[in-house]
C-alpha atoms as a printed R data frame, in Angstrom:
    type eleno elety resid chain resno        x        y      z
1   ATOM     1    CA   MET     A     1 -179.076  -96.142 48.905
2   ATOM     2    CA   ASN     A     2 -181.743  -93.520 48.217
3   ATOM     3    CA   THR     A     3 -185.138  -95.210 47.801
4   ATOM     4    CA   GLU     A     4 -187.144  -92.025 47.148
5   ATOM     5    CA   ARG     A     5 -189.566  -92.232 44.226
6   ATOM     6    CA   LYS     A     6 -188.273  -89.655 41.751
7   ATOM     7    CA   VAL     A     7 -189.568  -87.836 38.698
8   ATOM     8    CA   ILE     A     8 -187.134  -88.661 35.908
9   ATOM     9    CA   LEU     A     9 -186.987  -87.395 32.320
10  ATOM    10    CA   VAL     A    10 -185.301  -89.604 29.707
11  ATOM    11    CA   THR     A    11 -184.538  -88.381 26.178
12  ATOM    12    CA   GLY     A    12 -183.936  -90.726 23.266
13  ATOM    13    CA   ALA     A    13 -186.089  -93.301 25.026
14  ATOM    14    CA   SER     A    14 -187.500  -95.152 22.016
15  ATOM    15    CA   SER     A    15 -184.633  -97.661 21.755
16  ATOM    16    CA   GLY     A    16 -181.217  -98.713 23.011
17  ATOM    17    CA   ILE     A    17 -179.878  -97.182 26.211
18  ATOM    18    CA   GLY     A    18 -182.835  -94.804 26.555
19  ATOM    19    CA   GLU     A    19 -185.416  -97.571 26.357
20  ATOM    20    CA   ALA     A    20 -183.434  -99.828 28.695
21  ATOM    21    CA   THR     A    21 -183.092  -96.967 31.170
22  ATOM    22    CA   ALA     A    22 -186.830  -96.229 31.080
23  ATOM    23    CA   ARG     A    23 -187.644  -99.887 31.660
24  ATOM    24    CA   HIS     A    24 -185.153 -100.272 34.498
25  ATOM    25    CA   LEU     A    25 -186.156  -97.093 36.310
26  ATOM    26    CA   ALA     A    26 -189.874  -97.823 35.904
27  ATOM    27    CA   ALA     A    27 -189.276 -101.217 37.503
28  ATOM    28    CA   LYS     A    28 -187.668  -99.357 40.421
29  ATOM    29    CA   ASP     A    29 -190.972  -97.477 40.870
30  ATOM    30    CA   HIS     A    30 -189.873  -94.045 39.674
31  ATOM    31    CA   HIS     A    31 -192.148  -91.666 37.752
32  ATOM    32    CA   LEU     A    32 -190.914  -91.556 34.150
33  ATOM    33    CA   VAL     A    33 -191.453  -88.962 31.438
34  ATOM    34    CA   ILE     A    34 -189.903  -90.318 28.253
35  ATOM    35    CA   GLY     A    35 -189.332  -88.590 24.941
36  ATOM    36    CA   ALA     A    36 -188.129  -89.307 21.409
37  ATOM    37    CA   ARG     A    37 -189.162  -88.640 17.837
38  ATOM    38    CA   ARG     A    38 -190.640  -92.109 17.272
39  ATOM    39    CA   THR     A    39 -193.839  -91.797 19.281
40  ATOM    40    CA   ASP     A    40 -195.165  -95.151 18.063
41  ATOM    41    CA   ARG     A    41 -192.284  -96.824 19.905
42  ATOM    42    CA   LEU     A    42 -192.815  -94.666 22.990
43  ATOM    43    CA   ASP     A    43 -196.532  -95.452 23.040
44  ATOM    44    CA   LYS     A    44 -195.798  -99.183 23.053
45  ATOM    45    CA   ILE     A    45 -193.120  -98.894 25.758
46  ATOM    46    CA   ALA     A    46 -195.263  -96.693 28.008
47  ATOM    47    CA   ALA     A    47 -198.318  -98.923 27.614
48  ATOM    48    CA   GLU     A    48 -196.308 -102.008 28.516
49  ATOM    49    CA   LEU     A    49 -194.691 -100.412 31.554
50  ATOM    50    CA   ASN     A    50 -197.927  -98.866 32.815
51  ATOM    51    CA   ALA     A    51 -199.716 -102.199 32.458
52  ATOM    52    CA   ALA     A    52 -197.033 -103.654 34.719
53  ATOM    53    CA   GLY     A    53 -197.757 -101.013 37.376
54  ATOM    54    CA   GLY     A    54 -195.334  -98.321 36.264
55  ATOM    55    CA   SER     A    55 -195.823  -94.563 36.054
56  ATOM    56    CA   VAL     A    56 -194.786  -93.540 32.551
57  ATOM    57    CA   THR     A    57 -195.815  -90.574 30.403
58  ATOM    58    CA   PHE     A    58 -194.427  -90.019 26.916
59  ATOM    59    CA   ALA     A    59 -194.163  -87.148 24.465
60  ATOM    60    CA   SER     A    60 -192.792  -86.481 21.012
61  ATOM    61    CA   LEU     A    61 -189.387  -84.877 21.454
62  ATOM    62    CA   ASP     A    62 -186.794  -83.356 19.142
63  ATOM    63    CA   VAL     A    63 -183.878  -82.396 21.365
64  ATOM    64    CA   THR     A    64 -182.527  -80.003 18.735
65  ATOM    65    CA   ASP     A    65 -185.631  -77.812 19.285
66  ATOM    66    CA   LEU     A    66 -185.369  -75.854 22.547
67  ATOM    67    CA   GLY     A    67 -189.114  -75.209 22.599
68  ATOM    68    CA   ASP     A    68 -189.764  -78.926 22.294
69  ATOM    69    CA   VAL     A    69 -187.437  -79.709 25.202
70  ATOM    70    CA   ARG     A    70 -188.977  -77.007 27.385
71  ATOM    71    CA   ALA     A    71 -192.445  -78.403 26.652
72  ATOM    72    CA   PHE     A    72 -191.148  -81.858 27.592
73  ATOM    73    CA   ALA     A    73 -189.942  -80.535 30.944
74  ATOM    74    CA   GLN     A    74 -193.216  -78.691 31.461
75  ATOM    75    CA   LEU     A    75 -195.098  -81.946 30.924
76  ATOM    76    CA   ALA     A    76 -193.247  -83.382 33.918
77  ATOM    77    CA   MET     A    77 -194.097  -80.303 35.967
78  ATOM    78    CA   ASP     A    78 -197.759  -80.486 34.967
79  ATOM    79    CA   GLU     A    79 -197.926  -84.187 35.812
80  ATOM    80    CA   HIS     A    80 -195.819  -84.289 38.985
81  ATOM    81    CA   GLY     A    81 -194.981  -80.746 40.087
82  ATOM    82    CA   ARG     A    82 -191.238  -81.289 40.117
83  ATOM    83    CA   ILE     A    83 -188.247  -82.659 38.175
84  ATOM    84    CA   ASP     A    84 -185.695  -84.680 40.115
85  ATOM    85    CA   VAL     A    85 -183.525  -86.072 37.312
86  ATOM    86    CA   ILE     A    86 -182.996  -85.609 33.599
87  ATOM    87    CA   VAL     A    87 -181.139  -88.239 31.587
88  ATOM    88    CA   ASN     A    88 -179.835  -86.521 28.447
89  ATOM    89    CA   ASN     A    89 -179.398  -89.657 26.388
90  ATOM    90    CA   ALA     A    90 -180.438  -88.784 22.818
91  ATOM    91    CA   GLY     A    91 -177.514  -89.063 20.415
92  ATOM    92    CA   VAL     A    92 -176.431  -89.919 16.874
93  ATOM    93    CA   MET     A    93 -173.216  -91.451 15.537
94  ATOM    94    CA   PRO     A    94 -172.846  -91.226 11.725
95  ATOM    95    CA   LEU     A    95 -169.098  -91.855 11.675
96  ATOM    96    CA   SER     A    96 -166.946  -91.159  8.627
97  ATOM    97    CA   PRO     A    97 -163.426  -89.942  7.830
98  ATOM    98    CA   LEU     A    98 -163.180  -86.166  7.665
99  ATOM    99    CA   GLU     A    99 -162.118  -86.294  4.008
100 ATOM   100    CA   ALA     A   100 -165.548  -87.730  3.148
101 ATOM   101    CA   LEU     A   101 -166.842  -84.215  3.899
102 ATOM   102    CA   LYS     A   102 -170.190  -85.377  5.260
103 ATOM   103    CA   ILE     A   103 -170.868  -81.902  6.578
104 ATOM   104    CA   ASP     A   104 -174.604  -82.420  7.068
105 ATOM   105    CA   GLU     A   105 -173.793  -85.364  9.317
106 ATOM   106    CA   TRP     A   106 -171.223  -83.312 11.251
107 ATOM   107    CA   ASN     A   107 -173.903  -80.707 11.871
108 ATOM   108    CA   GLN     A   108 -176.408  -83.356 12.893
109 ATOM   109    CA   MET     A   109 -173.992  -84.668 15.537
110 ATOM   110    CA   ILE     A   110 -173.342  -81.151 16.816
111 ATOM   111    CA   ASP     A   111 -177.073  -80.411 16.950
112 ATOM   112    CA   VAL     A   112 -178.162  -83.618 18.684
113 ATOM   113    CA   ASN     A   113 -175.139  -84.537 20.794
114 ATOM   114    CA   ILE     A   114 -174.182  -81.061 22.014
115 ATOM   115    CA   ARG     A   115 -177.160  -78.743 21.536
116 ATOM   116    CA   GLY     A   116 -179.513  -81.498 22.661
117 ATOM   117    CA   VAL     A   117 -177.675  -81.797 25.973
118 ATOM   118    CA   LEU     A   118 -177.565  -78.013 26.411
119 ATOM   119    CA   HIS     A   119 -181.286  -77.776 25.676
120 ATOM   120    CA   GLY     A   120 -181.982  -80.443 28.292
121 ATOM   121    CA   ILE     A   121 -179.955  -78.516 30.851
122 ATOM   122    CA   ALA     A   122 -181.646  -75.240 29.925
123 ATOM   123    CA   ALA     A   123 -185.099  -76.791 30.305
124 ATOM   124    CA   VAL     A   124 -184.570  -78.194 33.807
125 ATOM   125    CA   LEU     A   125 -181.984  -75.929 35.414
126 ATOM   126    CA   PRO     A   126 -184.385  -73.146 36.494
127 ATOM   127    CA   VAL     A   127 -186.708  -75.756 38.034
128 ATOM   128    CA   MET     A   128 -183.909  -77.538 39.867
129 ATOM   129    CA   LYS     A   129 -182.405  -74.286 41.116
130 ATOM   130    CA   LYS     A   130 -185.807  -73.266 42.496
131 ATOM   131    CA   GLN     A   131 -186.238  -76.684 44.110
132 ATOM   132    CA   GLY     A   132 -182.752  -76.501 45.584
133 ATOM   133    CA   ARG     A   133 -181.961  -79.986 44.327
134 ATOM   134    CA   GLY     A   134 -181.825  -82.130 41.237
135 ATOM   135    CA   GLN     A   135 -179.582  -84.298 39.083
136 ATOM   136    CA   VAL     A   136 -178.438  -83.949 35.493
137 ATOM   137    CA   ILE     A   137 -177.170  -87.163 33.904
138 ATOM   138    CA   ASN     A   138 -175.493  -86.746 30.522
139 ATOM   139    CA   VAL     A   139 -174.674  -89.747 28.366
140 ATOM   140    CA   SER     A   140 -171.264  -89.307 26.744
141 ATOM   141    CA   SER     A   141 -169.139  -92.218 25.476
142 ATOM   142    CA   VAL     A   142 -165.685  -93.735 25.727
143 ATOM   143    CA   ALA     A   143 -165.266  -91.617 22.590
144 ATOM   144    CA   GLY     A   144 -165.425  -88.660 24.950
145 ATOM   145    CA   HIS     A   145 -162.050  -89.821 26.290
146 ATOM   146    CA   LEU     A   146 -160.438  -91.397 23.227
147 ATOM   147    CA   ILE     A   147 -160.230  -90.754 19.504
148 ATOM   148    CA   TRP     A   148 -160.069  -93.085 16.502
149 ATOM   149    CA   PRO     A   149 -160.002  -92.505 12.754
150 ATOM   150    CA   THR     A   150 -163.551  -91.846 11.438
151 ATOM   151    CA   CYS     A   151 -164.845  -90.545 14.789
152 ATOM   152    CA   ALA     A   152 -163.218  -87.104 14.999
153 ATOM   153    CA   VAL     A   153 -166.488  -85.176 15.015
154 ATOM   154    CA   TYR     A   154 -168.382  -87.728 17.110
155 ATOM   155    CA   SER     A   155 -165.577  -87.768 19.680
156 ATOM   156    CA   ALA     A   156 -165.515  -83.962 19.674
157 ATOM   157    CA   THR     A   157 -169.220  -83.891 20.547
158 ATOM   158    CA   LYS     A   158 -168.771  -86.420 23.316
159 ATOM   159    CA   HIS     A   159 -165.718  -84.586 24.712
160 ATOM   160    CA   ALA     A   160 -167.980  -81.524 24.762
161 ATOM   161    CA   VAL     A   161 -170.547  -83.401 26.847
162 ATOM   162    CA   VAL     A   162 -167.849  -84.143 29.436
163 ATOM   163    CA   ALA     A   163 -166.726  -80.492 29.476
164 ATOM   164    CA   ILE     A   164 -170.265  -79.124 29.745
165 ATOM   165    CA   SER     A   165 -171.058  -81.546 32.551
166 ATOM   166    CA   ASP     A   166 -168.030  -80.641 34.624
167 ATOM   167    CA   GLY     A   167 -168.678  -76.948 34.081
168 ATOM   168    CA   LEU     A   168 -172.231  -77.393 35.359
169 ATOM   169    CA   ARG     A   169 -170.950  -79.374 38.336
170 ATOM   170    CA   GLN     A   170 -168.472  -76.666 39.282
171 ATOM   171    CA   GLU     A   171 -171.117  -73.946 39.009
172 ATOM   172    CA   SER     A   172 -173.580  -75.821 41.243
173 ATOM   173    CA   THR     A   173 -173.612  -76.459 44.968
174 ATOM   174    CA   ASN     A   174 -176.898  -78.325 45.258
175 ATOM   175    CA   LEU     A   175 -177.167  -80.145 41.930
176 ATOM   176    CA   ARG     A   176 -175.676  -83.533 41.179
177 ATOM   177    CA   VAL     A   177 -174.088  -83.919 37.744
178 ATOM   178    CA   THR     A   178 -173.191  -87.307 36.326
179 ATOM   179    CA   VAL     A   179 -171.557  -88.370 33.063
180 ATOM   180    CA   ILE     A   180 -172.187  -91.912 31.870
181 ATOM   181    CA   SER     A   181 -169.635  -93.020 29.267
182 ATOM   182    CA   PRO     A   182 -170.604  -96.303 27.601
183 ATOM   183    CA   GLY     A   183 -168.225  -98.432 25.639
184 ATOM   184    CA   VAL     A   184 -169.601 -100.548 22.798
185 ATOM   185    CA   THR     A   185 -173.232 -101.173 23.700
186 ATOM   186    CA   THR     A   186 -176.081 -102.870 21.894
187 ATOM   187    CA   SER     A   187 -178.056 -100.064 20.230
188 ATOM   188    CA   GLU     A   188 -179.158  -98.631 16.892
189 ATOM   189    CA   LEU     A   189 -176.418  -95.972 16.818
190 ATOM   190    CA   ALA     A   190 -174.319  -97.692 14.175
191 ATOM   191    CA   ARG     A   191 -177.277  -97.757 11.777
192 ATOM   192    CA   THR     A   192 -176.819  -94.022 11.214
193 ATOM   193    CA   ILE     A   193 -173.446  -94.592  9.491
194 ATOM   194    CA   THR     A   194 -173.728  -93.912  5.749
195 ATOM   195    CA   HIS     A   195 -170.020  -94.201  4.858
196 ATOM   196    CA   GLU     A   196 -169.771  -97.764  3.548
197 ATOM   197    CA   GLU     A   197 -166.166  -98.526  4.535
198 ATOM   198    CA   THR     A   198 -166.680  -97.127  8.040
199 ATOM   199    CA   ALA     A   199 -169.888  -99.109  8.464
200 ATOM   200    CA   GLY     A   200 -168.018 -102.338  7.702
201 ATOM   201    CA   PHE     A   201 -165.250 -101.471 10.161
202 ATOM   202    CA   ILE     A   202 -167.716 -100.579 12.903
203 ATOM   203    CA   ASP     A   203 -169.703 -103.792 12.404
204 ATOM   204    CA   LYS     A   204 -166.502 -105.707 13.176
205 ATOM   205    CA   PHE     A   205 -165.641 -103.362 16.070
206 ATOM   206    CA   ARG     A   206 -169.091 -103.847 17.605
207 ATOM   207    CA   GLU     A   207 -168.902 -107.642 17.710
208 ATOM   208    CA   VAL     A   208 -167.893 -107.275 21.373
209 ATOM   209    CA   ALA     A   209 -170.736 -105.359 23.014
210 ATOM   210    CA   ILE     A   210 -172.566 -105.165 26.308
211 ATOM   211    CA   PRO     A   211 -176.362 -104.943 26.614
212 ATOM   212    CA   ALA     A   212 -178.010 -101.566 27.033
213 ATOM   213    CA   GLU     A   213 -179.304 -102.774 30.404
214 ATOM   214    CA   ALA     A   214 -175.754 -102.540 31.763
215 ATOM   215    CA   ILE     A   215 -175.781  -98.791 31.116
216 ATOM   216    CA   ALA     A   216 -179.270  -98.460 32.580
217 ATOM   217    CA   LYS     A   217 -178.018 -100.047 35.804
218 ATOM   218    CA   ALA     A   218 -175.097  -97.601 35.943
219 ATOM   219    CA   ILE     A   219 -177.527  -94.700 35.558
220 ATOM   220    CA   ALA     A   220 -179.718  -96.129 38.323
221 ATOM   221    CA   PHE     A   221 -176.677  -96.493 40.578
222 ATOM   222    CA   ALA     A   222 -175.893  -92.786 40.235
223 ATOM   223    CA   ILE     A   223 -179.518  -91.847 40.894
224 ATOM   224    CA   ASP     A   224 -179.770  -94.090 43.948
225 ATOM   225    CA   GLN     A   225 -176.984  -92.333 45.856
226 ATOM   226    CA   PRO     A   226 -177.906  -89.996 48.737
227 ATOM   227    CA   ASP     A   227 -178.329  -86.315 47.836
228 ATOM   228    CA   ASP     A   228 -174.913  -85.455 49.302
229 ATOM   229    CA   VAL     A   229 -173.138  -88.046 47.115
230 ATOM   230    CA   ASP     A   230 -172.437  -87.018 43.520
231 ATOM   231    CA   VAL     A   231 -171.157  -89.764 41.230
232 ATOM   232    CA   ASN     A   232 -169.460  -87.603 38.617
233 ATOM   233    CA   GLU     A   233 -168.597  -90.184 35.986
234 ATOM   234    CA   ILE     A   234 -168.995  -93.861 35.248
235 ATOM   235    CA   ILE     A   235 -167.246  -95.551 32.303
236 ATOM   236    CA   VAL     A   236 -168.813  -98.894 31.402
237 ATOM   237    CA   ARG     A   237 -167.004 -101.071 28.861
238 ATOM   238    CA   PRO     A   238 -167.209 -104.684 27.686
239 ATOM   239    CA   THR     A   239 -164.684 -106.723 29.641
240 ATOM   240    CA   ALA     A   240 -163.057 -107.874 26.398
241 ATOM   241    CA   SER     A   241 -162.862 -104.392 24.868
242 ATOM   242    CA   PRO     A   242 -159.329 -103.026 24.352
243 ATOM   243    CA   ASN     A   243 -160.629  -99.435 24.054
């Protein structure tokens, strides 16, 4: 396994998979630059990890704003002079049936789940190309492989993450590209659902869930591989999950 101390960017790091990933990677002695909109949460996480001997910097980050994401990447360059890994984790999941016509929520999913990933790639790709190495880790979902009623748009965005990731992989000879596709995982994602009937269904669906730390460990596994080993996708589901 690769034991090099790396400079790693994590988006959506204020809770759920992003927070668990930051905590796990900081414990493995990597340099972390973490971003999210809720800076009060980031401040607390960074302070706790730094007090424990970690190397964590945080910044306010809206992944739908390309300038914001570029500034986030530049912070890593200013602090450490390189970017080894970006974990494009930020995402939203306001599920609803299409006939509910929650168009603002459709657009929010497109902006965060697709544009956010593209902005992350755009911010680090020139740096990684110049370095001649780097790794892009995009968090998709089992919904990027399957489809259920109420998740047509969400699944479309997560299918897009898979497509974008494989396109980047095929265009690159010295970059590693990894897709992490979680099944039902403990997080705040379901709290964004405003359609009452869907929210009730999802609460029942999410009774079988794995901790966010399980996804963090999968991300760390992909990072820890030697530079000539590219783990292209990991699907992590609860053992009892039928989907």
